[in-house]
C-alpha positions as CSV (number, residue, x, y, z in Angstrom):
1,M,5.2,-96.2,-13.7
2,E,8.8,-97.0,-13.1
3,A,10.6,-96.4,-9.9
4,I,12.9,-93.3,-10.0
5,T,16.4,-94.4,-10.0
6,F,19.9,-92.5,-9.6
7,S,23.0,-93.3,-11.3
8,K,26.6,-92.5,-11.6
9,D,25.5,-89.6,-13.6
10,T,22.9,-88.1,-12.1
11,V,23.1,-84.6,-10.5
12,L,20.6,-83.4,-8.2
13,S,20.5,-79.6,-7.4
14,D,20.9,-77.9,-3.9
15,I,17.6,-76.0,-4.7
16,H,15.4,-79.2,-4.8
17,L,17.1,-81.1,-2.1
18,R,16.5,-78.4,0.9
19,I,12.9,-77.6,-0.2
20,H,10.2,-78.9,2.4
21,H,8.4,-81.9,0.5
22,K,4.8,-80.1,0.8
23,R,5.9,-77.6,-1.1
24,Q,6.2,-79.7,-4.0
25,L,3.6,-81.2,-6.4
26,M,4.3,-84.2,-9.1
27,V,2.0,-83.3,-12.0
28,R,3.1,-84.8,-15.1
29,L,5.4,-86.8,-16.6
30,N,7.6,-84.9,-19.8
31,A,7.9,-86.2,-23.5
32,V,10.8,-88.6,-22.2
33,G,9.1,-89.7,-19.1
34,Q,10.6,-87.6,-16.5
35,P,8.6,-86.8,-13.7
36,V,7.6,-83.4,-13.3
37,F,7.6,-81.4,-10.0
38,Q,5.8,-77.6,-9.4
39,T,7.9,-76.1,-6.3
40,Q,6.4,-72.8,-4.8
41,F,9.3,-70.5,-4.3
42,K,8.4,-67.0,-2.2
43,I,9.6,-64.0,-2.6
44,L,10.7,-62.4,0.5
45,W,9.9,-58.8,1.2
46,G,10.2,-56.2,3.9
47,N,11.8,-57.2,7.0
48,N,12.4,-60.7,5.6
49,V,15.1,-59.4,2.9
50,V,17.1,-58.0,6.1
51,E,16.7,-61.2,7.5
52,A,17.8,-63.3,5.0
53,A,20.6,-60.9,4.5
54,S,22.3,-60.6,7.6
55,N,21.6,-64.4,8.8
56,K,25.1,-65.0,8.6
57,E,25.4,-63.9,12.4
58,G,22.2,-65.5,13.8
59,N,23.9,-68.9,12.2
60,R,26.5,-68.2,14.0
61,V,24.6,-68.6,17.5
62,G,22.6,-71.2,16.5
63,D,25.5,-72.9,15.6
64,E,27.1,-72.6,19.3
65,Q,24.0,-73.5,20.9
66,E,23.1,-77.0,18.1
67,S,26.9,-77.8,19.2
68,S,26.0,-77.6,22.8
69,L,23.2,-79.7,22.4
70,S,25.3,-82.2,20.3
71,R,27.2,-82.5,23.6
72,E,24.5,-83.3,25.9
73,T,23.4,-85.5,23.3
74,A,26.7,-87.2,22.6
75,L,27.0,-87.9,26.4
76,H,23.9,-89.1,27.2
77,D,24.5,-91.5,24.3
78,V,27.5,-92.6,26.1
79,Q,25.8,-93.2,29.3
80,E,23.0,-95.3,27.3
81,L,25.3,-97.7,25.6
82,E,27.5,-98.0,29.1
83,A,24.3,-99.4,30.4
84,L,23.8,-101.9,27.6
85,L,28.0,-103.5,28.2
86,D,28.3,-106.4,30.5
87,E,31.0,-107.0,32.9
88,D,33.9,-107.7,30.6
89,G,32.7,-104.8,28.6
90,D,30.8,-106.8,25.5
91,L,27.6,-105.1,24.0
92,E,24.8,-107.4,25.6
93,V,22.0,-107.8,22.4
94,Q,18.2,-108.2,23.4
95,R,16.7,-109.9,20.7
96,R,12.8,-109.7,20.6
97,P,10.5,-112.5,20.2
98,P,9.4,-113.4,16.5
99,T,5.8,-111.9,15.6
100,P,3.3,-113.4,13.0
101,S,4.5,-110.6,11.2
102,D,7.8,-112.5,10.5
103,K,6.2,-115.1,8.9
104,P,6.9,-115.1,4.9
105,E,4.1,-114.2,3.0
106,S,2.8,-116.8,0.6
107,P,2.1,-115.7,-2.6
108,A,-1.5,-114.7,-2.0
109,C,-0.3,-112.0,0.7
110,I,2.0,-110.1,-1.8
111,R,1.3,-106.5,-1.3
112,D,0.4,-105.0,-4.8
113,V,3.1,-102.3,-6.2
114,V,1.7,-98.7,-5.5
115,C,2.7,-95.9,-8.0
116,P,2.7,-92.4,-7.4
117,T,-0.7,-90.4,-8.0
118,I,0.4,-87.7,-10.6
119,L,-1.4,-84.8,-9.6
120,R,-2.7,-82.8,-12.9
121,I,-2.1,-79.2,-13.3
122,G,-4.8,-77.2,-11.9
123,S,-4.6,-79.1,-8.8
124,E,-4.1,-76.6,-6.6
125,E,-6.3,-77.7,-3.3
126,N,-3.4,-80.5,-3.0
127,C,-0.5,-77.8,-2.6
128,V,-0.2,-76.6,0.9
129,E,0.6,-72.8,0.6
130,E,1.2,-70.3,3.3
131,A,-2.2,-67.9,4.3
132,S,0.0,-64.6,4.5
133,C,1.3,-65.8,0.4
134,N,-0.2,-63.3,-2.3
135,P,0.1,-64.2,-5.9
136,E,2.6,-61.5,-6.1
137,D,5.0,-63.4,-3.3
138,V,5.1,-66.8,-4.7
139,V,6.5,-68.2,-8.2
140,K,5.6,-71.3,-9.2
141,I,8.0,-73.3,-11.6
142,E,7.7,-77.0,-13.1
143,H,11.1,-78.8,-12.9
144,T,12.6,-82.2,-13.0
145,M,14.4,-83.8,-10.0
146,A,17.8,-85.6,-10.4
147,T,18.6,-85.8,-14.1
148,P,20.9,-86.6,-16.1
149,L,24.3,-84.0,-16.7
150,E,22.4,-83.3,-20.2
151,D,19.4,-82.5,-18.7
152,V,20.5,-80.4,-16.1
153,G,18.5,-77.3,-17.4
154,K,15.4,-79.1,-16.4
155,Q,16.5,-78.3,-12.5
156,I,16.5,-74.5,-10.8
157,W,20.2,-73.7,-9.4
158,R,21.4,-71.3,-7.2
159,G,22.5,-68.9,-9.6
160,A,19.5,-68.5,-11.1
161,F,18.4,-67.2,-7.6
162,L,21.3,-64.8,-7.3
163,L,20.5,-63.1,-10.3
164,A,16.7,-63.0,-9.6
165,D,17.9,-61.4,-6.6
166,Y,20.1,-58.6,-8.3
167,I,17.4,-58.2,-10.4
168,L,14.4,-57.5,-7.8
169,W,17.5,-55.7,-5.8
170,Q,18.0,-53.4,-8.8
171,Q,14.3,-53.0,-10.1
172,D,14.8,-49.3,-11.3
173,L,17.9,-50.7,-13.6
174,F,16.3,-53.2,-15.5
175,R,12.6,-51.3,-15.7
176,G,11.4,-50.7,-19.4
177,C,14.4,-53.0,-20.9
178,T,14.4,-55.9,-23.3
179,A,16.0,-58.7,-22.1
180,L,18.0,-62.1,-23.4
181,D,18.2,-64.9,-21.4
182,L,20.8,-67.4,-22.7
183,G,20.2,-71.2,-21.3
184,A,17.2,-70.0,-19.3
185,G,16.4,-73.8,-18.4
186,T,13.4,-73.6,-16.5
187,G,12.7,-69.7,-17.0
188,F,13.0,-68.8,-13.4
189,T,15.5,-65.7,-14.1
190,S,13.2,-64.7,-17.1
191,V,10.0,-64.9,-14.6
192,I,11.5,-62.2,-12.4
193,M,13.3,-60.1,-15.1
194,A,9.6,-60.0,-16.4
195,T,8.2,-58.3,-13.1
196,V,10.2,-55.0,-14.3
197,A,11.2,-55.7,-18.3
198,K,9.5,-54.7,-21.2
199,T,10.7,-57.6,-23.2
200,V,12.5,-61.1,-22.5
201,Y,13.5,-63.1,-25.1
202,C,13.4,-66.5,-22.6
203,T,16.1,-69.0,-24.6
204,D,17.4,-72.7,-24.8
205,V,17.5,-75.5,-26.8
206,G,15.6,-78.7,-26.8
207,E,11.7,-78.6,-27.1
208,D,10.9,-80.5,-24.2
209,L,12.8,-77.9,-22.3
210,L,11.2,-74.9,-24.0
211,D,7.8,-76.6,-23.4
212,M,8.9,-76.2,-19.5
213,C,9.8,-72.8,-19.9
214,E,6.3,-71.9,-21.7
215,R,4.3,-73.6,-19.2
216,N,6.5,-71.7,-16.3
217,I,5.5,-68.3,-18.2
218,S,1.9,-69.3,-17.6
219,L,2.1,-70.2,-14.3
220,N,3.0,-67.1,-13.3
221,K,1.2,-64.3,-15.3
222,G,-0.1,-63.0,-12.1
223,L,3.1,-62.3,-11.1
224,T,4.4,-60.9,-14.7
225,K,1.5,-58.5,-15.3
226,T,2.4,-55.4,-14.0
227,G,5.9,-55.9,-16.3
228,G,6.6,-57.2,-20.0
229,Q,6.2,-60.3,-22.3
230,V,8.1,-63.3,-22.1
231,K,8.7,-64.8,-25.7
232,V,10.3,-68.4,-25.4
233,K,12.6,-69.1,-28.6
234,E,15.4,-71.7,-29.4
235,L,18.9,-70.3,-29.1
236,D,21.5,-72.7,-29.9
237,W,25.0,-71.6,-29.0
238,L,26.7,-74.3,-30.9
239,K,24.9,-72.8,-34.1
240,N,25.7,-69.6,-36.0
241,Q,22.4,-68.6,-36.6
242,L,19.0,-67.8,-34.9
243,C,16.2,-70.8,-35.8
244,R,13.8,-68.7,-38.4
245,D,12.5,-72.3,-40.0
246,P,8.6,-71.3,-40.0
247,E,8.0,-75.4,-39.4
248,T,10.0,-75.5,-36.0
249,L,8.4,-74.9,-32.9
250,Y,9.8,-72.0,-30.9
251,S,11.7,-70.6,-34.0
252,W,12.3,-66.6,-34.5
253,T,10.1,-64.5,-36.7
254,E,11.5,-61.6,-38.6
255,D,9.8,-59.5,-36.2
256,D,11.4,-61.1,-32.9
257,V,14.7,-60.6,-34.5
258,A,14.7,-57.0,-35.2
259,D,13.4,-56.4,-32.2
260,L,16.2,-58.5,-30.4
261,Y,19.1,-56.9,-32.5
262,D,17.1,-53.5,-32.1
263,Q,16.3,-52.9,-28.5
264,T,18.1,-55.8,-26.2
265,T,20.3,-53.8,-23.7
266,V,20.5,-56.4,-21.3
267,I,21.9,-60.4,-21.4
268,L,21.5,-63.2,-18.9
269,A,23.2,-66.2,-18.0
270,A,22.8,-67.9,-15.0
271,D,24.7,-70.7,-13.9
272,V,25.4,-72.7,-17.0
273,F,29.4,-72.5,-16.7
274,Y,29.5,-76.2,-15.7
275,D,31.2,-77.5,-19.5
276,D,34.2,-76.4,-20.7
277,D,32.7,-76.8,-24.8
278,L,29.9,-75.2,-23.6
279,T,31.4,-72.4,-22.0
280,D,33.6,-71.4,-24.8
281,A,30.3,-71.9,-26.9
282,L,28.7,-68.8,-24.8
283,F,31.3,-66.4,-24.9
284,K,31.2,-67.1,-28.7
285,T,27.8,-66.5,-28.8
286,L,27.9,-63.4,-26.9
287,Y,30.6,-62.0,-29.0
288,R,28.3,-62.6,-32.3
289,I,24.9,-61.2,-30.6
290,T,26.6,-58.2,-29.1
291,Y,28.7,-57.3,-32.0
292,A,25.0,-57.1,-33.9
293,L,23.4,-55.0,-31.2
294,T,22.2,-51.9,-32.4
295,R,22.3,-50.5,-28.5
296,L,25.2,-51.1,-26.1
297,C,24.4,-53.8,-23.6
298,T,25.4,-55.1,-20.3
299,I,25.5,-58.9,-19.7
300,Y,24.9,-60.3,-16.1
301,L,26.3,-63.5,-15.3
302,S,26.4,-66.0,-12.2
303,I,28.4,-68.9,-11.6
304,E,29.1,-71.3,-9.0
305,R,32.5,-72.3,-7.8
306,R,32.0,-76.0,-7.9
307,F,35.4,-77.8,-6.3
308,N,36.2,-81.3,-7.3
309,F,39.2,-83.9,-6.9
310,T,41.0,-84.3,-10.0
311,L,43.6,-86.8,-11.1
312,R,45.5,-84.2,-13.2
313,Y,46.5,-81.9,-10.3
314,M,45.7,-84.9,-7.3
315,D,44.1,-81.7,-5.5
316,I,41.2,-80.0,-5.4
317,T,40.3,-77.4,-8.1
318,C,37.8,-75.3,-9.6
319,D,38.4,-76.3,-13.1
320,A,35.2,-75.1,-14.9
321,Y,35.0,-71.4,-13.0
322,N,39.0,-71.4,-14.1
323,H,38.0,-71.9,-17.6
324,F,35.3,-69.3,-17.3
325,R,37.4,-66.9,-16.1
326,N,39.9,-67.2,-19.0
327,C,37.3,-67.0,-21.4
328,L,35.7,-64.1,-19.3
329,N,39.4,-62.1,-19.5
330,N,39.8,-63.4,-23.4
331,F,36.3,-61.7,-24.0
332,V,36.9,-58.3,-22.6
333,K,40.5,-58.5,-24.4
334,I,38.6,-58.6,-27.7
335,D,39.5,-55.7,-29.9
336,N,37.0,-54.8,-33.0
337,G,37.5,-51.3,-33.4
338,K,33.4,-51.1,-32.4
339,L,33.4,-52.2,-28.5
340,K,35.5,-52.4,-25.2
341,W,34.1,-54.7,-22.7
342,T,34.7,-53.8,-19.2
343,A,34.0,-57.0,-16.5
344,T,33.3,-56.4,-12.6
345,E,32.8,-59.1,-9.9
346,I,29.4,-58.9,-8.4
347,K,29.8,-60.3,-4.5
348,P,26.8,-61.7,-3.4
349,V,26.4,-59.1,-0.4
350,F,23.0,-57.5,-2.0
351,P,19.9,-58.3,-0.1
352,Q,18.4,-62.0,-0.6
353,F,15.0,-62.7,-1.6
354,F,14.5,-65.9,-1.7
355,S,15.7,-68.5,0.6
356,Y,18.8,-70.5,-0.3
357,E,23.0,-70.6,0.3
358,R,25.1,-68.3,-1.5
359,E,28.2,-70.3,-0.9
360,H,30.3,-70.5,-3.7
361,L,28.1,-68.0,-5.5
362,V,29.5,-65.3,-7.5
363,G,28.1,-62.8,-10.0
364,W,30.0,-60.8,-12.9
365,F,28.7,-57.8,-15.1
366,C,30.0,-57.0,-18.5
367,F,29.6,-53.5,-19.9
368,S,30.4,-52.4,-23.4
369,T,31.3,-49.1,-24.4
370,N,31.2,-47.8,-28.3
371,L,34.6,-47.1,-29.7
372,C,32.9,-45.7,-32.9
373,K,32.0,-42.5,-31.5
């Protein structure tokens, strides 16, 4: 197996960057040779939710304590450094005597290359779980780690956690609904929605990514057994029609299409607004689908404000979010004589059921009004 390397176009989600290593298993290689990991995310219930939602004050106290400790550590380091200086203020470097291990290895002594062992699905004994966790407390997700930009859907992003929190907080609002998840990625938000919804259409593009969604749905059957059914389907925002080719995996059947348009009342899109062309395509897809729906619909969106320095403005800007807001404003201004849309920001002040940072995250919901009545 080749070593995992980072390149200039490689990105890594904060979710994976901050997870303790013992909760991740490398389980397989996907169809394109990328290592796939399985991570367990604990759902915080009861008092843990309150602690997660009100951790700002605790963090402030912790920061003050950490600052005090840092000052003490810095003073101690300075004292140790001064002890190593001679009378002229030069640093005296003490070199250790050579040891046998310093001798160059002969070709016969060169170590074999050690490759990581791939743990197969089902080797749950290799994963260290918290004893207090029940199957209903843990979401198991397969994902990749650092990926090129075109494969970021194979990672989990904080925007998916934000929508998942909102769903768990407003369970009665989504109970028994039919939902469409656009750009579902690993299927994390679809899994959470399936705990309360009747049917969830988990959609994205690319057979390898949709295979990952299917596996994640299977991994969490215990979590979704009290909820509804999840159907993994292909939905390409750059195409005007749903894929109905029976020879294509994850295509739509006639019954699926009829159910989608007749029953859907909720649409989700979690943290998919990072490329202007894809953002344009998504809003065109939203218009096309919602216009054809039989019922009124509410759209729930999440996005992270990502700040970057741009040569165009010679300043730090948030271009992807600004473009998203322009598209959203144009979307609610559409007057087709059938629907009127209203957009409202969802500030991330509701309870937090997963452990992650909410900085720069924001949610939006758009609800439709029938103008034909």
